[in-house]
mmCIF file as gemmi writes it, N, C-alpha and C atoms, coordinates in Angstrom:
data_model
loop_
_atom_site.group_PDB
_atom_site.id
_atom_site.type_symbol
_atom_site.label_atom_id
_atom_site.label_alt_id
_atom_site.label_comp_id
_atom_site.label_asym_id
_atom_site.label_entity_id
_atom_site.label_seq_id
_atom_site.pdbx_PDB_ins_code
_atom_site.Cartn_x
_atom_site.Cartn_y
_atom_site.Cartn_z
_atom_site.occupancy
_atom_site.B_iso_or_equiv
_atom_site.pdbx_formal_charge
_atom_site.auth_seq_id
_atom_site.auth_asym_id
_atom_site.pdbx_PDB_model_num
ATOM 1 N N . MET Axp A 1 ? 97.101 95.787 110.248 1 0 ? 1 A 1
ATOM 2 C CA . MET Axp A 1 ? 97.693 94.478 110.102 1 0 ? 1 A 1
ATOM 3 C C . MET Axp A 1 ? 99.199 94.561 110.312 1 0 ? 1 A 1
ATOM 4 N N . LEU Axp A 2 ? 99.78 95.731 109.984 1 0 ? 2 A 1
ATOM 5 C CA . LEU Axp A 2 ? 101.221 95.902 110.175 1 0 ? 2 A 1
ATOM 6 C C . LEU Axp A 2 ? 101.612 95.934 111.647 1 0 ? 2 A 1
ATOM 7 N N . GLN Axp A 3 ? 100.65 96.188 112.522 1 0 ? 3 A 1
ATOM 8 C CA . GLN Axp A 3 ? 100.923 96.248 113.954 1 0 ? 3 A 1
ATOM 9 C C . GLN Axp A 3 ? 100.72 94.895 114.628 1 0 ? 3 A 1
ATOM 10 N N . GLY Axp A 4 ? 100.526 93.855 113.841 1 0 ? 4 A 1
ATOM 11 C CA . GLY Axp A 4 ? 100.35 92.521 114.407 1 0 ? 4 A 1
ATOM 12 C C . GLY Axp A 4 ? 98.913 92.182 114.741 1 0 ? 4 A 1
ATOM 13 N N . ARG Axp A 5 ? 97.987 93.043 114.419 1 0 ? 5 A 1
ATOM 14 C CA . ARG Axp A 5 ? 96.566 92.772 114.672 1 0 ? 5 A 1
ATOM 15 C C . ARG Axp A 5 ? 95.916 92.332 113.358 1 0 ? 5 A 1
ATOM 16 N N . THR Axp A 6 ? 96.36 91.179 112.871 1 0 ? 6 A 1
ATOM 17 C CA . THR Axp A 6 ? 95.952 90.699 111.554 1 0 ? 6 A 1
ATOM 18 C C . THR Axp A 6 ? 94.454 90.431 111.473 1 0 ? 6 A 1
ATOM 19 N N . GLY Axp A 7 ? 93.899 89.783 112.476 1 0 ? 7 A 1
ATOM 20 C CA . GLY Axp A 7 ? 92.469 89.474 112.465 1 0 ? 7 A 1
ATOM 21 C C . GLY Axp A 7 ? 91.618 90.726 112.384 1 0 ? 7 A 1
ATOM 22 N N . ARG Axp A 8 ? 91.946 91.67 113.218 1 0 ? 8 A 1
ATOM 23 C CA . ARG Axp A 8 ? 91.202 92.929 113.233 1 0 ? 8 A 1
ATOM 24 C C . ARG Axp A 8 ? 91.358 93.668 111.9 1 0 ? 8 A 1
ATOM 25 N N . GLY Axp A 9 ? 92.561 93.661 111.359 1 0 ? 9 A 1
ATOM 26 C CA . GLY Axp A 9 ? 92.807 94.316 110.077 1 0 ? 9 A 1
ATOM 27 C C . GLY Axp A 9 ? 92.037 93.68 108.938 1 0 ? 9 A 1
ATOM 28 N N . LEU Axp A 10 ? 91.989 92.356 108.913 1 0 ? 10 A 1
ATOM 29 C CA . LEU Axp A 10 ? 91.236 91.664 107.866 1 0 ? 10 A 1
ATOM 30 C C . LEU Axp A 10 ? 89.745 91.95 107.967 1 0 ? 10 A 1
ATOM 31 N N . VAL Axp A 11 ? 89.237 91.978 109.195 1 0 ? 11 A 1
ATOM 32 C CA . VAL Axp A 11 ? 87.815 92.286 109.385 1 0 ? 11 A 1
ATOM 33 C C . VAL Axp A 11 ? 87.5 93.674 108.852 1 0 ? 11 A 1
ATOM 34 N N . PHE Axp A 12 ? 88.331 94.648 109.178 1 0 ? 12 A 1
ATOM 35 C CA . PHE Axp A 12 ? 88.101 96.007 108.687 1 0 ? 12 A 1
ATOM 36 C C . PHE Axp A 12 ? 88.234 96.085 107.17 1 0 ? 12 A 1
ATOM 37 N N . CYS Axp A 13 ? 89.242 95.432 106.598 1 0 ? 13 A 1
ATOM 38 C CA . CYS Axp A 13 ? 89.427 95.47 105.143 1 0 ? 13 A 1
ATOM 39 C C . CYS Axp A 13 ? 88.215 94.898 104.427 1 0 ? 13 A 1
ATOM 40 N N . VAL Axp A 14 ? 87.786 93.728 104.848 1 0 ? 14 A 1
ATOM 41 C CA . VAL Axp A 14 ? 86.651 93.078 104.188 1 0 ? 14 A 1
ATOM 42 C C . VAL Axp A 14 ? 85.374 93.878 104.402 1 0 ? 14 A 1
ATOM 43 N N . THR Axp A 15 ? 85.128 94.315 105.623 1 0 ? 15 A 1
ATOM 44 C CA . THR Axp A 15 ? 83.889 95.021 105.931 1 0 ? 15 A 1
ATOM 45 C C . THR Axp A 15 ? 83.798 96.36 105.203 1 0 ? 15 A 1
ATOM 46 N N . LEU Axp A 16 ? 84.845 97.147 105.241 1 0 ? 16 A 1
ATOM 47 C CA . LEU Axp A 16 ? 84.794 98.474 104.631 1 0 ? 16 A 1
ATOM 48 C C . LEU Axp A 16 ? 84.716 98.412 103.106 1 0 ? 16 A 1
ATOM 49 N N . VAL Axp A 17 ? 85.466 97.502 102.503 1 0 ? 17 A 1
ATOM 50 C CA . VAL Axp A 17 ? 85.394 97.367 101.051 1 0 ? 17 A 1
ATOM 51 C C . VAL Axp A 17 ? 84.019 96.842 100.635 1 0 ? 17 A 1
ATOM 52 N N . THR Axp A 18 ? 83.46 95.928 101.426 1 0 ? 18 A 1
ATOM 53 C CA . THR Axp A 18 ? 82.119 95.42 101.134 1 0 ? 18 A 1
ATOM 54 C C . THR Axp A 18 ? 81.075 96.526 101.262 1 0 ? 18 A 1
ATOM 55 N N . MET Axp A 19 ? 81.208 97.375 102.283 1 0 ? 19 A 1
ATOM 56 C CA . MET Axp A 19 ? 80.281 98.506 102.423 1 0 ? 19 A 1
ATOM 57 C C . MET Axp A 19 ? 80.372 99.436 101.218 1 0 ? 19 A 1
ATOM 58 N N . PHE Axp A 20 ? 81.582 99.735 100.796 1 0 ? 20 A 1
ATOM 59 C CA . PHE Axp A 20 ? 81.778 100.625 99.656 1 0 ? 20 A 1
ATOM 60 C C . PHE Axp A 20 ? 81.193 100.008 98.386 1 0 ? 20 A 1
ATOM 61 N N . ALA Axp A 21 ? 81.482 98.725 98.158 1 0 ? 21 A 1
ATOM 62 C CA . ALA Axp A 21 ? 80.956 98.043 96.978 1 0 ? 21 A 1
ATOM 63 C C . ALA Axp A 21 ? 79.427 97.967 97.017 1 0 ? 21 A 1
ATOM 64 N N . THR Axp A 22 ? 78.868 97.774 98.2 1 0 ? 22 A 1
ATOM 65 C CA . THR Axp A 22 ? 77.414 97.744 98.346 1 0 ? 22 A 1
ATOM 66 C C . THR Axp A 22 ? 76.828 99.102 97.991 1 0 ? 22 A 1
ATOM 67 N N . GLY Axp A 23 ? 77.484 100.166 98.393 1 0 ? 23 A 1
ATOM 68 C CA . GLY Axp A 23 ? 77.032 101.501 98.039 1 0 ? 23 A 1
ATOM 69 C C . GLY Axp A 23 ? 76.995 101.72 96.535 1 0 ? 23 A 1
ATOM 70 N N . LEU Axp A 24 ? 78.013 101.217 95.84 1 0 ? 24 A 1
ATOM 71 C CA . LEU Axp A 24 ? 78.021 101.33 94.391 1 0 ? 24 A 1
ATOM 72 C C . LEU Axp A 24 ? 76.965 100.435 93.762 1 0 ? 24 A 1
ATOM 73 N N . TRP Axp A 25 ? 76.782 99.249 94.314 1 0 ? 25 A 1
ATOM 74 C CA . TRP Axp A 25 ? 75.782 98.308 93.816 1 0 ? 25 A 1
ATOM 75 C C . TRP Axp A 25 ? 74.373 98.87 93.988 1 0 ? 25 A 1
ATOM 76 N N . LEU Axp A 26 ? 74.166 99.619 95.056 1 0 ? 26 A 1
ATOM 77 C CA . LEU Axp A 26 ? 72.861 100.239 95.29 1 0 ? 26 A 1
ATOM 78 C C . LEU Axp A 26 ? 72.686 101.531 94.48 1 0 ? 26 A 1
ATOM 79 N N . GLU Axp A 27 ? 73.536 101.718 93.505 1 0 ? 27 A 1
ATOM 80 C CA . GLU Axp A 27 ? 73.486 102.835 92.567 1 0 ? 27 A 1
ATOM 81 C C . GLU Axp A 27 ? 73.76 104.178 93.23 1 0 ? 27 A 1
ATOM 82 N N . GLY Axp A 28 ? 74.649 104.153 94.229 1 0 ? 28 A 1
ATOM 83 C CA . GLY Axp A 28 ? 75.079 105.392 94.86 1 0 ? 28 A 1
ATOM 84 C C . GLY Axp A 28 ? 76.045 106.141 93.952 1 0 ? 28 A 1
ATOM 85 N N . ARG Axp A 29 ? 76.3 107.352 94.306 1 0 ? 29 A 1
ATOM 86 C CA . ARG Axp A 29 ? 77.132 108.245 93.498 1 0 ? 29 A 1
ATOM 87 C C . ARG Axp A 29 ? 78.445 108.531 94.208 1 0 ? 29 A 1
ATOM 88 N N . LEU Axp A 30 ? 79.527 108.548 93.456 1 0 ? 30 A 1
ATOM 89 C CA . LEU Axp A 30 ? 80.792 109.032 93.978 1 0 ? 30 A 1
ATOM 90 C C . LEU Axp A 30 ? 80.84 110.526 93.664 1 0 ? 30 A 1
ATOM 91 N N . PHE Axp A 31 ? 80.846 111.319 94.687 1 0 ? 31 A 1
ATOM 92 C CA . PHE Axp A 31 ? 80.731 112.759 94.52 1 0 ? 31 A 1
ATOM 93 C C . PHE Axp A 31 ? 82.029 113.368 94.014 1 0 ? 31 A 1
ATOM 94 N N . ALA Axp A 32 ? 81.885 114.356 93.157 1 0 ? 32 A 1
ATOM 95 C CA . ALA Axp A 32 ? 83.033 115.114 92.653 1 0 ? 32 A 1
ATOM 96 C C . ALA Axp A 32 ? 83.262 116.311 93.579 1 0 ? 32 A 1
ATOM 97 N N . PHE Axp A 33 ? 84.488 116.804 93.606 1 0 ? 33 A 1
ATOM 98 C CA . PHE Axp A 33 ? 84.8 117.959 94.439 1 0 ? 33 A 1
ATOM 99 C C . PHE Axp A 33 ? 84.189 119.207 93.818 1 0 ? 33 A 1
ATOM 100 N N . ASP Axp A 34 ? 83.242 119.781 94.518 1 0 ? 34 A 1
ATOM 101 C CA . ASP Axp A 34 ? 82.567 120.989 94.053 1 0 ? 34 A 1
ATOM 102 C C . ASP Axp A 34 ? 82.553 121.964 95.225 1 0 ? 34 A 1
ATOM 103 N N . LEU Axp A 35 ? 83.482 122.893 95.187 1 0 ? 35 A 1
ATOM 104 C CA . LEU Axp A 35 ? 83.621 123.817 96.308 1 0 ? 35 A 1
ATOM 105 C C . LEU Axp A 35 ? 82.488 124.832 96.395 1 0 ? 35 A 1
ATOM 106 N N . SER Axp A 36 ? 81.68 124.936 95.345 1 0 ? 36 A 1
ATOM 107 C CA . SER Axp A 36 ? 80.548 125.857 95.408 1 0 ? 36 A 1
ATOM 108 C C . SER Axp A 36 ? 79.433 125.3 96.298 1 0 ? 36 A 1
ATOM 109 N N . ASP Axp A 37 ? 79.432 123.993 96.519 1 0 ? 37 A 1
ATOM 110 C CA . ASP Axp A 37 ? 78.454 123.358 97.4 1 0 ? 37 A 1
ATOM 111 C C . ASP Axp A 37 ? 79.218 122.611 98.499 1 0 ? 37 A 1
ATOM 112 N N . PRO Axp A 38 ? 79.309 123.17 99.704 1 0 ? 38 A 1
ATOM 113 C CA . PRO Axp A 38 ? 80.129 122.579 100.76 1 0 ? 38 A 1
ATOM 114 C C . PRO Axp A 38 ? 79.74 121.151 101.133 1 0 ? 38 A 1
ATOM 115 N N . LEU Axp A 39 ? 78.463 120.825 101.097 1 0 ? 39 A 1
ATOM 116 C CA . LEU Axp A 39 ? 78.052 119.467 101.462 1 0 ? 39 A 1
ATOM 117 C C . LEU Axp A 39 ? 78.504 118.443 100.428 1 0 ? 39 A 1
ATOM 118 N N . VAL Axp A 40 ? 78.488 118.822 99.167 1 0 ? 40 A 1
ATOM 119 C CA . VAL Axp A 40 ? 78.983 117.927 98.119 1 0 ? 40 A 1
ATOM 120 C C . VAL Axp A 40 ? 80.495 117.754 98.263 1 0 ? 40 A 1
ATOM 121 N N . ALA Axp A 41 ? 81.192 118.821 98.593 1 0 ? 41 A 1
ATOM 122 C CA . ALA Axp A 41 ? 82.641 118.728 98.804 1 0 ? 41 A 1
ATOM 123 C C . ALA Axp A 41 ? 82.964 117.816 99.985 1 0 ? 41 A 1
ATOM 124 N N . LEU Axp A 42 ? 82.199 117.911 101.061 1 0 ? 42 A 1
ATOM 125 C CA . LEU Axp A 42 ? 82.419 117.023 102.212 1 0 ? 42 A 1
ATOM 126 C C . LEU Axp A 42 ? 82.112 115.57 101.871 1 0 ? 42 A 1
ATOM 127 N N . ALA Axp A 43 ? 81.073 115.344 101.076 1 0 ? 43 A 1
ATOM 128 C CA . ALA Axp A 43 ? 80.763 113.983 100.648 1 0 ? 43 A 1
ATOM 129 C C . ALA Axp A 43 ? 81.883 113.426 99.776 1 0 ? 43 A 1
ATOM 130 N N . ALA Axp A 44 ? 82.495 114.28 98.949 1 0 ? 44 A 1
ATOM 131 C CA . ALA Axp A 44 ? 83.613 113.846 98.117 1 0 ? 44 A 1
ATOM 132 C C . ALA Axp A 44 ? 84.819 113.465 98.977 1 0 ? 44 A 1
ATOM 133 N N . VAL Axp A 45 ? 85.093 114.246 100.009 1 0 ? 45 A 1
ATOM 134 C CA . VAL Axp A 45 ? 86.192 113.92 100.928 1 0 ? 45 A 1
ATOM 135 C C . VAL Axp A 45 ? 85.916 112.583 101.625 1 0 ? 45 A 1
ATOM 136 N N . ALA Axp A 46 ? 84.678 112.373 102.027 1 0 ? 46 A 1
ATOM 137 C CA . ALA Axp A 46 ? 84.305 111.118 102.677 1 0 ? 46 A 1
ATOM 138 C C . ALA Axp A 46 ? 84.465 109.946 101.714 1 0 ? 46 A 1
ATOM 139 N N . ASP Axp A 47 ? 84.062 110.115 100.455 1 0 ? 47 A 1
ATOM 140 C CA . ASP Axp A 47 ? 84.222 109.044 99.467 1 0 ? 47 A 1
ATOM 141 C C . ASP Axp A 47 ? 85.686 108.687 99.266 1 0 ? 47 A 1
ATOM 142 N N . VAL Axp A 48 ? 86.543 109.689 99.172 1 0 ? 48 A 1
ATOM 143 C CA . VAL Axp A 48 ? 87.97 109.453 98.956 1 0 ? 48 A 1
ATOM 144 C C . VAL Axp A 48 ? 88.601 108.761 100.162 1 0 ? 48 A 1
ATOM 145 N N . GLY Axp A 49 ? 87.984 108.882 101.32 1 0 ? 49 A 1
ATOM 146 C CA . GLY Axp A 49 ? 88.515 108.287 102.542 1 0 ? 49 A 1
ATOM 147 C C . GLY Axp A 49 ? 88.663 106.783 102.492 1 0 ? 49 A 1
ATOM 148 N N . ILE Axp A 50 ? 88.006 106.114 101.579 1 0 ? 50 A 1
ATOM 149 C CA . ILE Axp A 50 ? 88.127 104.658 101.479 1 0 ? 50 A 1
ATOM 150 C C . ILE Axp A 50 ? 89.442 104.26 100.818 1 0 ? 50 A 1
ATOM 151 N N . GLY Axp A 51 ? 90.068 105.194 100.109 1 0 ? 51 A 1
ATOM 152 C CA . GLY Axp A 51 ? 91.39 104.948 99.55 1 0 ? 51 A 1
ATOM 153 C C . GLY Axp A 51 ? 91.379 104.254 98.199 1 0 ? 51 A 1
ATOM 154 N N . LEU Axp A 52 ? 92.106 103.141 98.106 1 0 ? 52 A 1
ATOM 155 C CA . LEU Axp A 52 ? 92.306 102.428 96.85 1 0 ? 52 A 1
ATOM 156 C C . LEU Axp A 52 ? 90.996 101.998 96.173 1 0 ? 52 A 1
ATOM 157 N N . PRO Axp A 53 ? 90.004 101.48 96.896 1 0 ? 53 A 1
ATOM 158 C CA . PRO Axp A 53 ? 88.749 101.14 96.208 1 0 ? 53 A 1
ATOM 159 C C . PRO Axp A 53 ? 88.113 102.336 95.49 1 0 ? 53 A 1
ATOM 160 N N . TYR Axp A 54 ? 88.273 103.525 96.038 1 0 ? 54 A 1
ATOM 161 C CA . TYR Axp A 54 ? 87.762 104.725 95.372 1 0 ? 54 A 1
ATOM 162 C C . TYR Axp A 54 ? 88.462 104.926 94.032 1 0 ? 54 A 1
ATOM 163 N N . LEU Axp A 55 ? 89.785 104.796 94.03 1 0 ? 55 A 1
ATOM 164 C CA . LEU Axp A 55 ? 90.547 104.982 92.798 1 0 ? 55 A 1
ATOM 165 C C . LEU Axp A 55 ? 90.19 103.921 91.761 1 0 ? 55 A 1
ATOM 166 N N . VAL Axp A 56 ? 89.984 102.691 92.217 1 0 ? 56 A 1
ATOM 167 C CA . VAL Axp A 56 ? 89.588 101.615 91.304 1 0 ? 56 A 1
ATOM 168 C C . VAL Axp A 56 ? 88.214 101.916 90.717 1 0 ? 56 A 1
ATOM 169 N N . ALA Axp A 57 ? 87.279 102.35 91.555 1 0 ? 57 A 1
ATOM 170 C CA . ALA Axp A 57 ? 85.93 102.669 91.078 1 0 ? 57 A 1
ATOM 171 C C . ALA Axp A 57 ? 85.965 103.814 90.073 1 0 ? 57 A 1
ATOM 172 N N . ARG Axp A 58 ? 86.753 104.828 90.352 1 0 ? 58 A 1
ATOM 173 C CA . ARG Axp A 58 ? 86.88 105.949 89.409 1 0 ? 58 A 1
ATOM 174 C C . ARG Axp A 58 ? 87.506 105.486 88.101 1 0 ? 58 A 1
ATOM 175 N N . GLY Axp A 59 ? 88.524 104.619 88.203 1 0 ? 59 A 1
ATOM 176 C CA . GLY Axp A 59 ? 89.188 104.102 87.005 1 0 ? 59 A 1
ATOM 177 C C . GLY Axp A 59 ? 88.268 103.26 86.142 1 0 ? 59 A 1
ATOM 178 N N . LEU Axp A 60 ? 87.368 102.519 86.779 1 0 ? 60 A 1
ATOM 179 C CA . LEU Axp A 60 ? 86.407 101.686 86.044 1 0 ? 60 A 1
ATOM 180 C C . LEU Axp A 60 ? 85.167 102.467 85.64 1 0 ? 60 A 1
ATOM 181 N N . ASP Axp A 61 ? 85.12 103.732 85.989 1 0 ? 61 A 1
ATOM 182 C CA . ASP Axp A 61 ? 84.003 104.623 85.67 1 0 ? 61 A 1
ATOM 183 C C . ASP Axp A 61 ? 82.667 104.114 86.225 1 0 ? 61 A 1
ATOM 184 N N . VAL Axp A 62 ? 82.707 103.679 87.478 1 0 ? 62 A 1
ATOM 185 C CA . VAL Axp A 62 ? 81.472 103.312 88.173 1 0 ? 62 A 1
ATOM 186 C C . VAL Axp A 62 ? 81.208 104.359 89.247 1 0 ? 62 A 1
ATOM 187 N N . GLY Axp A 63 ? 80.02 104.357 89.782 1 0 ? 63 A 1
ATOM 188 C CA . GLY Axp A 63 ? 79.692 105.319 90.817 1 0 ? 63 A 1
ATOM 189 C C . GLY Axp A 63 ? 79.076 106.585 90.274 1 0 ? 63 A 1
ATOM 190 N N . GLY Axp A 64 ? 78.483 106.485 89.087 1 0 ? 64 A 1
ATOM 191 C CA . GLY Axp A 64 ? 77.81 107.644 88.521 1 0 ? 64 A 1
ATOM 192 C C . GLY Axp A 64 ? 76.509 107.953 89.239 1 0 ? 64 A 1
ATOM 193 N N . GLY Axp A 65 ? 75.925 106.927 89.841 1 0 ? 65 A 1
ATOM 194 C CA . GLY Axp A 65 ? 74.667 107.105 90.563 1 0 ? 65 A 1
ATOM 195 C C . GLY Axp A 65 ? 73.504 107.305 89.616 1 0 ? 65 A 1
ATOM 196 N N . ARG Axp A 66 ? 72.371 106.879 90.053 1 0 ? 66 A 1
ATOM 197 C CA . ARG Axp A 66 ? 71.143 107.06 89.286 1 0 ? 66 A 1
ATOM 198 C C . ARG Axp A 66 ? 70.12 107.65 90.228 1 0 ? 66 A 1
ATOM 199 N N . VAL Axp A 67 ? 69.88 108.919 90.109 1 0 ? 67 A 1
ATOM 200 C CA . VAL Axp A 67 ? 69.046 109.66 91.049 1 0 ? 67 A 1
ATOM 201 C C . VAL Axp A 67 ? 67.636 109.083 91.143 1 0 ? 67 A 1
ATOM 202 N N . VAL Axp A 68 ? 67.129 108.537 90.065 1 0 ? 68 A 1
ATOM 203 C CA . VAL Axp A 68 ? 65.761 108.009 90.074 1 0 ? 68 A 1
ATOM 204 C C . VAL Axp A 68 ? 65.664 106.626 90.702 1 0 ? 68 A 1
ATOM 205 N N . ALA Axp A 69 ? 66.799 106.005 91.017 1 0 ? 69 A 1
ATOM 206 C CA . ALA Axp A 69 ? 66.783 104.685 91.651 1 0 ? 69 A 1
ATOM 207 C C . ALA Axp A 69 ? 66.272 104.805 93.08 1 0 ? 69 A 1
ATOM 208 N N . VAL Axp A 70 ? 65.478 103.837 93.489 1 0 ? 70 A 1
ATOM 209 C CA . VAL Axp A 70 ? 64.93 103.829 94.842 1 0 ? 70 A 1
ATOM 210 C C . VAL Axp A 70 ? 66.048 103.73 95.878 1 0 ? 70 A 1
ATOM 211 N N . THR Axp A 71 ? 67.14 103.067 95.518 1 0 ? 71 A 1
ATOM 212 C CA . THR Axp A 71 ? 68.233 102.814 96.454 1 0 ? 71 A 1
ATOM 213 C C . THR Axp A 71 ? 69.337 103.859 96.411 1 0 ? 71 A 1
ATOM 214 N N . PHE Axp A 72 ? 69.142 104.932 95.653 1 0 ? 72 A 1
ATOM 215 C CA . PHE Axp A 72 ? 70.186 105.942 95.445 1 0 ? 72 A 1
ATOM 216 C C . PHE Axp A 72 ? 70.733 106.497 96.761 1 0 ? 72 A 1
ATOM 217 N N . GLU Axp A 73 ? 69.855 106.929 97.643 1 0 ? 73 A 1
ATOM 218 C CA . GLU Axp A 73 ? 70.309 107.529 98.914 1 0 ? 73 A 1
ATOM 219 C C . GLU Axp A 73 ? 70.991 106.507 99.814 1 0 ? 73 A 1
ATOM 220 N N . TYR Axp A 74 ? 70.498 105.265 99.803 1 0 ? 74 A 1
ATOM 221 C CA . TYR Axp A 74 ? 71.154 104.213 100.582 1 0 ? 74 A 1
ATOM 222 C C . TYR Axp A 74 ? 72.56 103.956 100.045 1 0 ? 74 A 1
ATOM 223 N N . GLY Axp A 75 ? 72.694 103.942 98.733 1 0 ? 75 A 1
ATOM 224 C CA . GLY Axp A 75 ? 74.011 103.751 98.138 1 0 ? 75 A 1
ATOM 225 C C . GLY Axp A 75 ? 74.973 104.857 98.508 1 0 ? 75 A 1
ATOM 226 N N . ASN Axp A 76 ? 74.496 106.096 98.468 1 0 ? 76 A 1
ATOM 227 C CA . ASN Axp A 76 ? 75.333 107.221 98.889 1 0 ? 76 A 1
ATOM 228 C C . ASN Axp A 76 ? 75.767 107.061 100.338 1 0 ? 76 A 1
ATOM 229 N N . ALA Axp A 77 ? 74.821 106.688 101.185 1 0 ? 77 A 1
ATOM 230 C CA . ALA Axp A 77 ? 75.124 106.541 102.613 1 0 ? 77 A 1
ATOM 231 C C . ALA Axp A 77 ? 76.171 105.453 102.84 1 0 ? 77 A 1
ATOM 232 N N . PHE Axp A 78 ? 76.04 104.321 102.171 1 0 ? 78 A 1
ATOM 233 C CA . PHE Axp A 78 ? 77.009 103.237 102.34 1 0 ? 78 A 1
ATOM 234 C C . PHE Axp A 78 ? 78.406 103.673 101.911 1 0 ? 78 A 1
ATOM 235 N N . ALA Axp A 79 ? 78.522 104.328 100.759 1 0 ? 79 A 1
ATOM 236 C CA . ALA Axp A 79 ? 79.835 104.739 100.262 1 0 ? 79 A 1
ATOM 237 C C . ALA Axp A 79 ? 80.47 105.793 101.172 1 0 ? 79 A 1
ATOM 238 N N . ILE Axp A 80 ? 79.671 106.758 101.601 1 0 ? 80 A 1
ATOM 239 C CA . ILE Axp A 80 ? 80.192 107.824 102.468 1 0 ? 80 A 1
ATOM 240 C C . ILE Axp A 80 ? 80.609 107.269 103.819 1 0 ? 80 A 1
ATOM 241 N N . VAL Axp A 81 ? 79.775 106.431 104.412 1 0 ? 81 A 1
ATOM 242 C CA . VAL Axp A 81 ? 80.09 105.878 105.734 1 0 ? 81 A 1
ATOM 243 C C . VAL Axp A 81 ? 81.308 104.966 105.663 1 0 ? 81 A 1
ATOM 244 N N . ALA Axp A 82 ? 81.469 104.223 104.572 1 0 ? 82 A 1
ATOM 245 C CA . ALA Axp A 82 ? 82.659 103.377 104.426 1 0 ? 82 A 1
ATOM 246 C C . ALA Axp A 82 ? 83.926 104.225 104.434 1 0 ? 82 A 1
ATOM 247 N N . GLY Axp A 83 ? 83.901 105.356 103.729 1 0 ? 83 A 1
ATOM 248 C CA . GLY Axp A 83 ? 85.07 106.234 103.718 1 0 ? 83 A 1
ATOM 249 C C . GLY Axp A 83 ? 85.357 106.851 105.074 1 0 ? 83 A 1
ATOM 250 N N . LEU Axp A 84 ? 84.3 107.292 105.762 1 0 ? 84 A 1
ATOM 251 C CA . LEU Axp A 84 ? 84.491 107.894 107.087 1 0 ? 84 A 1
ATOM 252 C C . LEU Axp A 84 ? 84.973 106.873 108.108 1 0 ? 84 A 1
ATOM 253 N N . LEU Axp A 85 ? 84.425 105.664 108.054 1 0 ? 85 A 1
ATOM 254 C CA . LEU Axp A 85 ? 84.889 104.621 108.976 1 0 ? 85 A 1
ATOM 255 C C . LEU Axp A 85 ? 86.339 104.253 108.708 1 0 ? 85 A 1
ATOM 256 N N . ASN Axp A 86 ? 86.732 104.241 107.444 1 0 ? 86 A 1
ATOM 257 C CA . ASN Axp A 86 ? 88.131 103.952 107.131 1 0 ? 86 A 1
ATOM 258 C C . ASN Axp A 86 ? 89.05 105.021 107.709 1 0 ? 86 A 1
ATOM 259 N N . MET Axp A 87 ? 88.613 106.273 107.659 1 0 ? 87 A 1
ATOM 260 C CA . MET Axp A 87 ? 89.414 107.343 108.269 1 0 ? 87 A 1
ATOM 261 C C . MET Axp A 87 ? 89.566 107.116 109.778 1 0 ? 87 A 1
ATOM 262 N N . LEU Axp A 88 ? 88.486 106.677 110.424 1 0 ? 88 A 1
ATOM 263 C CA . LEU Axp A 88 ? 88.567 106.384 111.863 1 0 ? 88 A 1
ATOM 264 C C . LEU Axp A 88 ? 89.488 105.214 112.155 1 0 ? 88 A 1
ATOM 265 N N . VAL Axp A 89 ? 89.481 104.206 111.306 1 0 ? 89 A 1
ATOM 266 C CA . VAL Axp A 89 ? 90.373 103.059 111.486 1 0 ? 89 A 1
ATOM 267 C C . VAL Axp A 89 ? 91.822 103.499 111.361 1 0 ? 89 A 1
ATOM 268 N N . VAL Axp A 90 ? 92.1 104.374 110.41 1 0 ? 90 A 1
ATOM 269 C CA . VAL Axp A 90 ? 93.47 104.877 110.229 1 0 ? 90 A 1
ATOM 270 C C . VAL Axp A 90 ? 93.89 105.689 111.454 1 0 ? 90 A 1
ATOM 271 N N . LEU Axp A 91 ? 93.007 106.54 111.958 1 0 ? 91 A 1
ATOM 272 C CA . LEU Axp A 91 ? 93.331 107.317 113.163 1 0 ? 91 A 1
ATOM 273 C C . LEU Axp A 91 ? 93.555 106.414 114.367 1 0 ? 91 A 1
ATOM 274 N N . ASP Axp A 92 ? 92.762 105.354 114.503 1 0 ? 92 A 1
ATOM 275 C CA . ASP Axp A 92 ? 92.934 104.406 115.603 1 0 ? 92 A 1
ATOM 276 C C . ASP Axp A 92 ? 94.276 103.689 115.489 1 0 ? 92 A 1
ATOM 277 N N . ALA Axp A 93 ? 94.651 103.29 114.29 1 0 ? 93 A 1
ATOM 278 C CA . ALA Axp A 93 ? 95.943 102.63 114.097 1 0 ? 93 A 1
ATOM 279 C C . ALA Axp A 93 ? 97.09 103.579 114.428 1 0 ? 93 A 1
ATOM 280 N N . HIS Axp A 94 ? 96.935 104.83 114.062 1 0 ? 94 A 1
ATOM 281 C CA . HIS Axp A 94 ? 97.973 105.824 114.382 1 0 ? 94 A 1
ATOM 282 C C . HIS Axp A 94 ? 98.087 106.027 115.894 1 0 ? 94 A 1
ATOM 283 N N . ASP Axp A 95 ? 96.957 106.146 116.576 1 0 ? 95 A 1
ATOM 284 C CA . ASP Axp A 95 ? 96.98 106.301 118.033 1 0 ? 95 A 1
ATOM 285 C C . ASP Axp A 95 ? 97.61 105.092 118.71 1 0 ? 95 A 1
ATOM 286 N N . THR Axp A 96 ? 97.285 103.913 118.232 1 0 ? 96 A 1
ATOM 287 C CA . THR Axp A 96 ? 97.861 102.697 118.8 1 0 ? 96 A 1
ATOM 288 C C . THR Axp A 96 ? 99.368 102.673 118.588 1 0 ? 96 A 1
ATOM 289 N N . PHE Axp A 97 ? 99.803 103.062 117.411 1 0 ? 97 A 1
ATOM 290 C CA . PHE Axp A 97 ? 101.239 103.098 117.115 1 0 ? 97 A 1
ATOM 291 C C . PHE Axp A 97 ? 101.97 104.077 118.019 1 0 ? 97 A 1
ATOM 292 N N . ARG Axp A 98 ? 101.342 105.207 118.291 1 0 ? 98 A 1
ATOM 293 C CA . ARG Axp A 98 ? 101.957 106.22 119.141 1 0 ? 98 A 1
ATOM 294 C C . ARG Axp A 98 ? 101.89 105.875 120.627 1 0 ? 98 A 1
ATOM 295 N N . GLY Axp A 99 ? 101.159 104.817 120.953 1 0 ? 99 A 1
ATOM 296 C CA . GLY Axp A 99 ? 101.06 104.399 122.334 1 0 ? 99 A 1
ATOM 297 C C . GLY Axp A 99 ? 100.006 105.109 123.159 1 0 ? 99 A 1
ATOM 298 N N . HIS Axp A 100 ? 99.056 105.756 122.518 1 0 ? 100 A 1
ATOM 299 C CA . HIS Axp A 100 ? 98.006 106.497 123.226 1 0 ? 100 A 1
ATOM 300 C C . HIS Axp A 100 ? 96.84 105.608 123.612 1 0 ? 100 A 1
ATOM 301 N N . ARG Axp A 101 ? 96.9 104.361 123.251 1 0 ? 101 A 1
ATOM 302 C CA . ARG Axp A 101 ? 95.809 103.445 123.55 1 0 ? 101 A 1
ATOM 303 C C . ARG Axp A 101 ? 96.311 102.238 124.261 1 0 ? 101 A 1
């Protein structure tokens, strides 16, 4: 939005935060950093990629996940993909700023 692409920025903000919130609503888990399990550590990095909504969710103590919930894996997928997509949006904004696009 700082680059003058307000419409595109609003779409990404609303969509990514909604995806993250949907992941939490579907009883997904926010993964903790556990270096003994590399896949859990990567999932934690992906979760943190959403930025401020992650910090808000951690502060409100949501995202504990319920493994027995039917929607648990879908919730994990939504939260992880929201973080990864946000990282791609940030990289795209950086490339645009640098004039590579």
